[in-house]
C-alpha positions as CSV (number, residue, x, y, z in Angstrom):
1,X,2.1,-3.6,-6.1
2,X,3.3,-4.2,-2.5
3,X,6.6,-2.6,-3.5
4,X,4.9,0.6,-4.4
5,X,2.9,0.6,-1.2
6,X,6.1,0.4,0.7
7,X,7.7,3.1,-1.4
8,X,4.9,5.5,-0.7
9,X,5.0,4.5,3.0
10,X,8.7,5.4,3.2
11,X,8.1,8.7,1.4
12,X,5.3,9.5,3.9
13,X,7.6,8.8,6.8
14,X,10.5,10.9,5.4
15,X,8.1,13.8,4.6
16,X,6.6,13.6,8.1
17,X,10.0,13.8,9.7
18,X,10.9,16.9,7.7
19,X,7.5,18.5,8.5
20,X,5.7,18.3,5.1
21,X,2.3,17.4,6.4
22,X,0.4,17.5,3.1
23,X,2.9,15.4,1.3
24,X,3.1,12.9,4.1
25,X,-0.7,12.6,4.3
26,X,-1.0,12.1,0.6
27,X,1.7,9.5,0.4
28,X,0.3,7.6,3.4
29,X,-3.1,7.6,1.8
30,X,-1.7,6.2,-1.5
31,X,0.2,3.6,0.4
32,X,-2.9,2.5,2.3
33,X,-5.0,2.2,-0.9
34,X,-2.3,0.2,-2.7
35,X,-1.9,-2.1,0.3
36,X,-5.6,-2.9,0.4
37,X,-5.7,-3.5,-3.3
38,X,-2.8,-5.9,-3.0
39,X,-4.5,-7.6,-0.1
40,X,-7.7,-8.1,-2.0
41,X,-5.8,-9.4,-5.1
42,X,-3.8,-11.8,-2.9
43,X,-7.0,-13.2,-1.2
44,X,-8.7,-13.5,-4.5
45,X,-5.7,-15.5,-5.9
46,X,-5.8,-17.8,-2.8
47,X,-9.5,-18.4,-3.2
48,X,-9.2,-19.1,-6.9
49,X,-6.3,-21.5,-6.3
50,X,-8.4,-23.3,-3.6
51,X,-11.4,-23.6,-5.9
52,X,-9.3,-24.9,-8.8
53,X,-7.7,-27.7,-6.8
């Protein structure tokens, strides 16, 4: 999932460089959402591992 967040981030940067504001904004928003989902899942996995030990 982190891979897809990075892909959308790169798409947003490329679109911003070429002046496509709408596409850049949408890609950045998707990347941000995927990053936070990944972060929550990662923290959940860490907590579950700590509880199981």
